[in-house]
N, C-alpha and C positions, 0 to 999 in steps of 0.2 A: 097548198100542200094537197098531196092529192089524198081521194079517203081511202085507197090502197093499191095496190102495187100492181094490180091491173090497170089502170090509168095510167099510173106512170109511167109504164114498158110499153103502151099503147102510144100514149105521147111522146116518150123520147124515142124507142126502137120502132115504132109501127109494127108492133105482134100483137096479135089477137090469142094470150092464151087465159083460156076460162077458169085454169085451177088454180088463179094468182085472185081471183075476186076475194077470196078467203082468210087472204094475209092483210091485216089492218099494218097500216105502214107506222103510225106513231108506235102504237104499241108495240110493233115489233123491232125499230128504230131503237125505240129507250129500252128493251129486253136488252138486246144486240151490246147498247152502249152502257148498260151495267155489268155485263159482263166478258167485256174487253178491259173495262176500268179497273175489275175486281182481278183481274188475272195479271195487268201492268203494275198494280199496287201492291199482291200477293210477291211479285217479282222483286220490285223494286227494295221491299223490308229485307226479302232474304238477302239481297246486295249487301244493303248496308249494316246487316249483322255479319255478313261476311268478313267487311272490311272495318268493322269493328266499331261502326258510328253508332249501334247500338245493344245496348247490351239486354237478356232477360234478368227477369227478379223471379222468384216464389213468393208467393204470398199466401196465406192460409185464411179459409174464407168460412165461417162458420154457417151454416145453412140450418134453418129452423128454426132458429132463435127471435125471441118477439122483439118488436119494434120500442127502443128506449123512449122515455116523453120527451128528452131533447130531438128525437126524428121524428114524433110525432110533433112537437112544435116547432120545428123547422118545414115540413111539408105542408103543415098550415098557415104558415106565414107567406111560404112561397105557393099555394093554390090562391089562397085569396087575395092575398095584398100585391 
């Protein structure tokens, strides 16, 4: 694997572009993969909602309420066992 795009373009195409030394290939392509997958996931979910395969539901959420004893007990068991 090439450390940055400069070496990849130099070996594959024989070009010597100094500006590509600053674009690290692994992080760059991981970021591009996340952006592309987010786009396709959103478009697929919209398509399924248009076709009637997914229905939206409304849910009421209370913000700022303290945790109940059951929530604390569940988190204790999940966190420490």
